[in-house]
C-alpha positions as CSV (number, residue, x, y, z in Angstrom):
1,M,-35.0,-25.1,15.6
2,M,-31.6,-26.3,14.4
3,R,-31.1,-30.1,15.0
4,S,-27.9,-30.9,16.9
5,A,-28.0,-34.6,16.5
6,V,-24.8,-36.0,14.9
7,S,-23.8,-39.6,14.5
8,R,-21.1,-41.0,16.8
9,H,-18.9,-41.9,13.9
10,T,-19.1,-38.4,12.4
11,L,-18.5,-36.8,15.8
12,S,-15.4,-39.0,16.3
13,Q,-14.0,-38.0,12.9
14,L,-14.7,-34.3,13.5
15,S,-13.1,-34.5,16.9
16,D,-9.9,-35.9,15.3
17,L,-10.0,-33.1,12.7
18,L,-10.4,-30.4,15.3
19,A,-7.5,-31.9,17.4
20,A,-5.2,-31.9,14.4
21,R,-6.1,-28.4,13.0
22,M,-7.0,-26.5,16.1
23,G,-5.6,-28.5,19.0
24,L,-9.0,-28.8,20.6
25,N,-9.8,-32.0,22.4
26,F,-13.4,-33.2,22.5
27,P,-13.3,-36.6,24.4
28,L,-16.4,-38.8,24.6
29,E,-17.9,-37.0,27.5
30,R,-17.8,-33.7,25.6
31,R,-19.2,-35.0,22.3
32,D,-22.7,-33.7,23.0
33,D,-21.3,-30.3,23.6
34,L,-19.4,-30.5,20.3
35,A,-22.6,-31.4,18.5
36,R,-24.5,-28.4,20.0
37,R,-21.7,-26.0,19.0
38,I,-21.5,-27.3,15.5
39,A,-25.3,-26.9,15.3
40,A,-24.9,-23.3,16.3
41,A,-22.2,-22.7,13.7
42,A,-24.1,-24.5,10.9
43,P,-26.2,-21.5,9.7
44,V,-23.0,-19.4,9.3
45,F,-21.7,-22.0,6.9
46,G,-25.0,-22.2,5.1
47,M,-25.7,-25.7,6.3
48,P,-29.2,-26.9,7.3
49,D,-28.2,-28.9,10.4
50,A,-25.3,-30.1,12.5
51,E,-24.9,-33.4,10.7
52,S,-24.7,-31.7,7.3
53,C,-22.2,-29.1,8.7
54,A,-20.0,-31.8,10.2
55,N,-19.9,-33.8,7.0
56,W,-19.1,-30.7,5.0
57,L,-16.2,-29.8,7.3
58,L,-14.9,-33.3,6.9
59,S,-15.1,-33.3,3.1
60,S,-12.0,-31.2,2.7
61,P,-9.3,-29.6,4.9
62,P,-10.8,-26.5,6.5
63,T,-9.5,-23.1,5.4
64,R,-8.1,-20.5,7.7
65,A,-11.4,-18.5,7.4
66,Q,-13.4,-21.6,8.4
67,I,-11.1,-22.3,11.3
68,E,-11.6,-18.7,12.5
69,T,-15.4,-19.2,12.3
70,L,-15.2,-22.5,14.2
71,A,-13.0,-20.8,16.9
72,S,-15.8,-18.3,17.5
73,Y,-18.1,-21.2,18.4
74,L,-15.7,-23.8,19.9
75,T,-13.5,-21.6,22.2
76,I,-14.7,-20.1,25.5
77,G,-13.8,-16.5,26.5
78,E,-13.5,-17.0,30.2
79,T,-11.0,-14.4,31.5
80,Y,-10.8,-11.2,33.6
81,F,-8.1,-8.8,34.8
82,F,-5.5,-10.3,37.1
83,R,-7.0,-13.8,36.9
84,D,-5.1,-16.0,39.4
85,E,-3.7,-13.7,42.1
86,Y,-0.8,-16.1,42.9
87,C,0.4,-16.1,39.3
88,F,0.6,-12.3,39.1
89,N,2.2,-12.0,42.5
90,A,5.0,-14.4,41.4
91,L,5.4,-12.3,38.2
92,E,5.4,-9.0,40.0
93,K,7.5,-9.9,43.1
94,H,10.0,-12.4,41.6
95,V,10.3,-13.0,37.9
96,L,9.9,-9.5,36.5
97,P,12.1,-7.7,39.1
98,E,14.8,-10.2,38.4
99,L,14.7,-9.6,34.7
100,I,14.5,-5.8,35.1
101,Q,17.5,-5.8,37.4
102,M,19.5,-7.9,35.0
103,R,18.6,-5.7,32.0
104,M,19.0,-2.4,33.8
105,Q,22.6,-1.8,33.0
106,K,22.6,-3.2,29.4
107,E,20.0,-3.1,26.7
108,R,16.7,-2.3,28.4
109,R,14.4,-4.7,26.6
110,L,11.7,-7.3,27.6
111,R,9.7,-9.5,25.3
112,I,6.5,-11.2,26.7
113,W,3.9,-13.3,24.8
114,S,0.4,-13.9,26.0
115,A,-0.6,-16.9,23.9
116,A,-4.4,-17.5,23.6
117,C,-5.0,-14.0,25.0
118,C,-8.8,-14.2,24.6
119,T,-10.3,-10.7,24.9
120,G,-7.1,-9.0,26.2
121,E,-7.5,-8.8,29.9
122,E,-4.3,-10.9,30.5
123,P,-1.9,-8.9,28.4
124,Y,-3.2,-5.6,29.7
125,S,-2.8,-6.9,33.2
126,I,0.8,-7.6,32.5
127,A,1.2,-4.2,31.0
128,M,-0.1,-2.6,34.3
129,V,2.5,-4.6,36.2
130,L,5.2,-3.4,33.9
131,D,4.0,0.2,34.4
132,R,4.4,-0.2,38.1
133,L,7.8,-1.9,38.0
134,I,9.7,-0.2,35.3
135,P,11.1,3.2,36.3
136,R,11.1,5.6,33.3
137,G,9.3,3.2,31.1
138,S,10.0,5.3,28.0
139,D,13.7,4.3,28.4
140,W,12.7,0.6,27.9
141,N,11.8,-1.5,24.9
142,A,9.2,-3.6,26.6
143,T,6.7,-5.4,24.4
144,I,3.8,-7.8,24.9
145,L,2.6,-9.9,22.0
146,A,-1.0,-11.1,22.5
147,T,-2.3,-13.8,20.1
148,D,-5.5,-15.8,19.7
149,I,-7.2,-18.0,17.2
150,N,-10.6,-16.3,17.7
151,P,-10.9,-13.1,15.6
152,D,-13.9,-11.8,17.6
153,F,-11.8,-11.9,20.7
154,L,-9.0,-10.1,19.0
155,R,-11.3,-7.3,17.9
156,K,-12.6,-6.8,21.4
157,A,-9.1,-6.9,22.8
158,S,-7.8,-4.3,20.3
159,A,-10.7,-2.0,21.2
160,G,-9.6,-2.1,24.9
161,V,-13.1,-1.3,26.3
162,Y,-14.4,-3.5,29.2
163,G,-17.4,-3.8,31.4
164,E,-17.7,-4.6,35.1
165,W,-17.6,-8.4,34.5
166,S,-14.0,-8.1,33.4
167,F,-13.0,-6.9,36.8
168,R,-14.5,-9.7,38.9
169,D,-12.1,-10.8,41.7
170,A,-9.8,-7.9,40.7
171,A,-11.9,-4.8,41.4
172,A,-10.0,-3.7,44.5
173,K,-6.7,-4.1,42.7
174,V,-7.5,-2.6,39.3
175,M,-10.3,-0.2,39.8
176,A,-8.4,1.6,42.5
177,Q,-5.8,2.3,39.9
178,E,-7.9,4.9,38.0
179,C,-4.9,5.9,36.0
180,Y,-5.1,2.7,34.1
181,F,-8.6,3.3,32.7
182,K,-10.9,6.1,31.7
183,R,-14.7,5.8,32.1
184,V,-16.7,5.9,28.9
185,A,-20.4,5.6,28.1
186,G,-22.5,2.8,29.4
187,A,-20.5,2.0,32.6
188,K,-17.5,0.9,30.5
189,Y,-13.8,1.4,31.1
190,E,-11.2,2.1,28.4
191,I,-7.5,1.2,28.7
192,Q,-5.3,4.2,28.9
193,P,-3.0,4.8,25.9
194,R,0.2,4.4,28.0
195,I,-0.9,0.9,29.0
196,R,-2.2,0.0,25.5
197,K,1.1,0.9,23.9
198,Y,2.8,-2.1,25.4
199,V,0.5,-4.6,23.7
200,S,0.1,-5.7,20.1
201,F,-2.6,-8.2,19.0
202,S,-2.3,-10.8,16.3
203,Y,-4.0,-13.9,15.0
204,L,-2.1,-17.2,15.7
205,N,-3.2,-20.8,15.8
206,L,-1.1,-22.6,18.4
207,A,-1.9,-26.0,16.9
208,D,-1.0,-25.1,13.3
209,D,1.1,-21.9,12.8
210,I,4.8,-22.0,12.3
211,Y,6.6,-20.6,15.4
212,P,9.0,-19.4,16.6
213,S,9.5,-17.1,13.6
214,I,10.1,-13.5,12.8
215,M,7.0,-13.8,10.6
216,S,4.8,-14.0,13.6
217,N,7.1,-12.1,16.0
218,T,7.2,-15.2,18.2
219,H,11.0,-15.4,18.7
220,A,13.3,-14.7,21.6
221,M,10.7,-14.3,24.2
222,D,11.6,-13.7,27.9
223,I,8.2,-14.9,29.3
224,I,5.3,-16.8,27.7
225,L,1.9,-17.1,29.3
226,C,-0.1,-19.9,27.9
227,R,-2.8,-20.5,30.6
228,N,-6.0,-22.5,30.5
229,V,-5.2,-23.6,26.9
230,M,-3.3,-26.9,26.9
231,Q,-5.9,-28.6,29.2
232,Y,-8.2,-28.6,26.2
233,F,-5.5,-30.1,23.9
234,T,-4.9,-33.7,23.3
235,A,-1.8,-35.0,25.1
236,E,0.1,-35.3,21.8
237,Q,-0.8,-31.8,20.7
238,A,0.1,-30.3,24.2
239,E,3.5,-32.0,23.9
240,K,4.0,-30.5,20.4
241,V,2.9,-27.0,21.5
242,C,5.2,-27.1,24.6
243,G,8.1,-27.9,22.3
244,K,7.3,-24.9,20.1
245,L,6.9,-22.6,23.0
246,R,10.2,-23.7,24.4
247,A,11.9,-22.9,21.1
248,S,10.3,-19.5,21.3
249,L,12.0,-18.6,24.6
250,V,15.5,-17.3,25.2
251,E,17.7,-19.5,27.4
252,G,16.4,-19.1,31.0
253,G,13.0,-17.9,29.7
254,W,9.8,-18.6,31.6
255,L,6.7,-20.5,30.6
256,I,3.6,-19.9,32.7
257,V,0.6,-22.3,32.6
258,A,-2.5,-22.5,34.7
259,P,-2.6,-24.3,38.0
260,A,-4.8,-27.0,36.4
261,E,-2.1,-27.6,33.8
262,T,0.8,-28.4,36.2
263,W,0.5,-32.0,35.0
264,M,3.4,-31.0,32.7
265,R,6.6,-32.8,33.5
266,P,9.8,-30.6,33.8
267,R,11.5,-32.6,31.0
268,Y,13.1,-31.9,27.7
269,G,14.9,-28.8,29.1
270,W,12.2,-27.5,31.4
271,K,12.8,-26.9,35.1
272,M,9.9,-26.5,37.4
273,V,10.2,-23.5,39.8
274,Q,7.8,-23.2,42.8
275,F,6.6,-19.8,44.0
276,P,3.9,-19.2,46.8
277,G,0.8,-20.7,45.3
278,A,2.2,-21.0,41.8
279,I,4.4,-23.2,39.6
280,F,6.3,-21.8,36.6
281,Y,8.5,-23.6,34.1
282,R,11.9,-22.4,33.1
283,K,13.9,-23.2,29.9
284,C,17.2,-24.6,31.0
285,S,19.7,-26.7,29.0
286,G,20.0,-30.2,30.4
287,A,17.5,-29.5,33.2
288,G,16.6,-32.4,35.4
289,D,13.2,-33.3,36.9
290,A,13.8,-31.7,40.3
291,T,11.6,-28.9,41.6
292,S,13.5,-25.8,42.5
293,T,13.1,-22.6,44.5
294,P,13.1,-19.2,42.8
295,P,16.6,-18.6,41.2
296,T,19.1,-16.0,42.2
297,S,20.7,-13.5,40.0
298,E,23.8,-15.7,39.6
299,A,21.7,-18.5,38.4
300,C,20.3,-16.3,35.7
301,S,23.6,-15.0,34.4
302,A,23.3,-16.9,31.1
303,F,19.8,-15.4,30.6
304,E,21.2,-11.9,30.8
305,S,23.4,-12.2,27.7
306,F,21.3,-14.5,25.5
307,F,19.4,-13.2,22.5
308,S,18.9,-15.5,19.6
309,V,18.5,-13.6,16.3
310,S,19.7,-16.5,14.4
311,A,17.1,-18.7,16.1
312,F,14.5,-17.1,13.9
313,L,16.7,-16.3,10.9
314,E,17.8,-19.9,10.5
315,H,15.6,-23.0,10.9
316,A,13.1,-21.3,13.2
317,A,10.2,-23.3,11.8
318,D,11.8,-26.7,12.6
319,E,10.9,-27.6,16.2
320,S,13.1,-30.6,16.0
321,A,16.2,-28.7,15.0
322,P,19.1,-29.0,17.4
323,T,19.9,-26.0,19.6
324,L,22.1,-23.6,17.7
325,P,25.7,-23.5,18.9
326,T,26.7,-20.4,20.7
327,V,30.1,-18.9,20.1
328,P,31.7,-17.0,23.0
329,V,32.3,-13.5,21.9
330,A,36.0,-13.8,22.8
331,E,36.3,-16.6,20.2
332,V,34.8,-14.7,17.3
333,P,37.8,-13.9,15.2
334,E,38.6,-10.2,15.4
335,K,40.7,-10.7,12.3
336,A,37.6,-11.5,10.3
337,I,35.9,-8.3,11.4
338,S,38.9,-6.0,10.7
339,A,39.8,-7.6,7.4
340,E,39.3,-6.1,4.0
341,P,35.6,-6.5,2.8
342,Q,34.8,-10.0,1.6
343,A,31.6,-11.7,0.6
344,T,28.7,-10.3,2.6
345,P,27.5,-13.7,3.9
346,A,30.6,-14.0,6.1
347,F,29.9,-10.6,7.7
348,C,26.2,-11.4,8.1
349,Q,27.1,-14.7,9.9
350,L,29.4,-12.8,12.3
351,A,26.5,-10.4,12.9
352,R,24.3,-13.3,13.8
353,D,27.0,-14.8,16.1
354,Y,27.3,-11.5,18.0
355,A,23.5,-11.1,18.2
356,N,23.3,-14.7,19.6
357,Q,25.5,-13.5,22.5
358,G,23.5,-10.4,23.1
359,Q,26.1,-8.2,21.7
360,L,23.7,-6.2,19.5
361,A,26.0,-3.2,19.0
362,E,28.7,-5.5,17.6
363,A,26.1,-7.2,15.4
364,V,25.2,-3.8,14.0
365,R,28.9,-3.1,13.3
366,C,29.2,-6.4,11.3
367,C,26.1,-5.5,9.3
368,E,27.7,-2.2,8.4
369,Q,30.8,-4.0,7.3
370,A,28.7,-6.3,5.1
371,I,27.0,-3.2,3.6
372,A,30.4,-1.7,2.9
373,A,31.5,-5.0,1.3
374,D,28.6,-5.0,-1.2
375,R,26.5,-1.9,-1.4
376,I,23.9,-3.4,-3.7
377,D,23.0,-6.5,-1.7
378,P,19.7,-5.9,0.2
379,A,20.2,-8.8,2.6
380,P,22.5,-7.0,5.2
381,H,20.2,-4.0,5.2
382,Y,17.3,-6.4,6.2
383,L,19.4,-8.1,8.9
384,L,20.5,-4.7,10.2
385,A,16.8,-3.7,10.4
386,V,16.0,-6.9,12.4
387,I,18.7,-6.1,14.9
388,Q,17.8,-2.4,15.1
389,Q,14.2,-3.4,15.9
390,E,15.4,-5.6,18.7
391,Q,17.2,-2.6,20.1
392,G,14.0,-0.6,20.0
393,R,15.3,1.7,17.3
394,Y,12.3,1.6,15.1
395,E,13.0,4.6,12.9
396,P,16.5,3.4,11.8
397,A,15.0,0.0,11.3
398,E,12.4,1.5,9.0
399,R,15.1,3.3,7.0
400,S,17.1,0.1,6.7
401,L,14.2,-1.8,5.3
402,K,13.4,0.9,2.8
403,R,17.0,0.8,1.6
404,A,16.6,-2.9,1.1
405,L,13.5,-2.3,-0.9
406,Y,15.2,0.4,-2.9
407,L,17.8,-2.2,-3.9
408,D,15.3,-5.0,-4.5
409,P,11.6,-3.9,-4.7
410,T,10.6,-7.6,-4.8
411,F,12.3,-8.4,-1.4
412,V,9.2,-10.1,0.1
413,V,10.3,-10.3,3.8
414,A,11.3,-6.6,3.8
415,H,7.8,-5.7,2.8
416,L,6.5,-7.9,5.6
417,A,8.9,-6.5,8.2
418,L,7.8,-2.9,7.3
419,G,4.2,-4.0,7.7
420,N,5.0,-5.3,11.1
421,L,6.8,-2.1,12.1
422,H,3.7,0.0,11.0
423,V,1.5,-2.3,13.2
424,L,3.7,-1.6,16.2
425,A,3.4,2.1,15.5
426,G,-0.4,1.9,15.2
427,R,-0.3,2.8,11.5
428,K,-2.7,0.1,10.4
429,R,-3.4,1.6,6.9
430,E,0.3,1.6,6.0
431,A,0.6,-1.9,7.5
432,K,-2.1,-3.2,5.2
433,R,-0.4,-1.7,2.2
434,Y,2.8,-3.5,2.9
435,F,1.0,-6.8,3.7
436,T,-0.9,-6.5,0.4
437,N,2.4,-6.0,-1.4
438,V,3.6,-9.3,0.1
439,L,0.5,-11.1,-1.2
440,D,0.9,-9.6,-4.7
441,L,4.6,-10.7,-4.8
442,L,3.8,-14.2,-3.6
443,A,1.1,-14.6,-6.2
444,S,3.9,-14.6,-8.9
445,L,5.6,-17.6,-7.2
446,S,4.7,-21.3,-7.0
447,K,3.1,-22.2,-3.7
448,E,6.1,-24.6,-3.1
449,D,8.8,-22.0,-3.7
450,I,10.8,-21.2,-0.6
451,V,10.8,-17.4,0.0
452,P,14.3,-16.0,0.7
453,E,15.1,-15.0,4.3
454,S,11.7,-16.4,5.4
455,D,12.8,-19.2,7.8
456,G,12.2,-21.8,5.0
457,L,8.6,-20.9,4.5
458,S,7.0,-21.7,1.2
459,A,5.2,-19.0,-0.7
460,G,1.9,-20.7,-0.1
461,R,2.3,-21.0,3.6
462,L,3.6,-17.4,4.0
463,A,0.6,-16.2,2.0
464,E,-1.7,-17.9,4.5
465,L,0.1,-16.2,7.4
466,V,0.0,-12.8,5.8
467,A,-3.7,-13.2,5.0
468,A,-4.3,-13.9,8.7
469,L,-2.4,-10.7,9.6
470,L,-4.5,-8.7,7.2
471,S,-7.7,-10.2,8.6
472,S,-6.7,-9.4,12.2
473,L,-6.4,-5.7,11.1
474,E,-9.9,-5.5,9.7
475,G,-12.1,-3.2,11.7
476,V,-9.3,-2.1,13.9
477,G,-8.8,1.7,14.3
478,T,-5.9,3.4,12.7
479,T,-3.6,6.3,13.7
480,D,-2.8,7.0,10.0
481,A,-3.5,10.5,8.8
């Protein structure tokens, strides 16, 4: 039998390491539990016992693969469909209807992130709510990003097959909606394709990964659910994650935590909003500490027009960076737009300014002007593709990216963006090909080199992120022919 005894000093050092690299907090009262979990993981690492395994992990910084393995033993997959009825009631009756109404007359888009999604019940529950609320869902570009640090969880979530245990406390609400599932062998239930299409799954370490960023699709979110996660973080790590999540939201966006995590103070631009049985946090510039009631449409007017493309194109990885200035569209010099073609950076910056104000059609026009100014520069084609993707125009976005690669086959982030587009389309084999291209191109660079158009990421760090993307696709089914 594997010995789980580990010295107090070693456990203390290991606890500090896990807090720094994974955000997991193992205080004194949970050290015995930590020792047992390390003992269980030791054989996978080829270690004879828990003490040897702990010392080996401390001998050098753990790799991403080692962190994934540790996550399988140190994180708990406790979730089920529509967990916390009050939370989903507030989403379905207040927050989402408000957003849908505001977006109905303009660009019909919603971006939601289920952070630490576990085995997928939460993001699929949100998708069911959207299915009920959005009339003619095919007319909307509504997406749900679901991330987790545990690759085993992600594989189960991607499969979308669940047993009776996943419906505890939600059977009457979910099982009555037979259109959301189909029965499969062994008393299992499989998510219907029209619900599955809302959700994309990806690996992400909240404690370590760089976000918000286009690289991880964690930018310009309307709603982020990060429930039953930060209660396991150290106070310092929780504060850091909250700052990154805030930067990932559009102005007026919502952060939803678990009831046990409402120790968070509505500071640093958070405003606490009370709903029946639930408390959400809203990103507001200069928000005070006061609790508020659900907002009206007028209070959300700034939210309607805000979409920050430049937030992920410039300095997205720097959580301490000041809020990017917004330029009222009326103040963007029309003269600059109608002038004779000049250097493409000026037109690209105008495109970002327009996109910052939610004027995506004008942003597209500026990109087209930039392309006319210099037909051999791949950068405006890439920026155009980013904006087209946010419009839900995936085929034009793919064409723009391929034009960028025709002009510069070594354009790393264009390969990456094409890989992400193929993931969204369910074409995993093609996605892997583009992600592999990225790694091959990065191999020719120094690890310290900054990759162009990459939010300031070094070649080494971007390689780690892309390797994680590739790993998350392993064993996942494909729709490629």
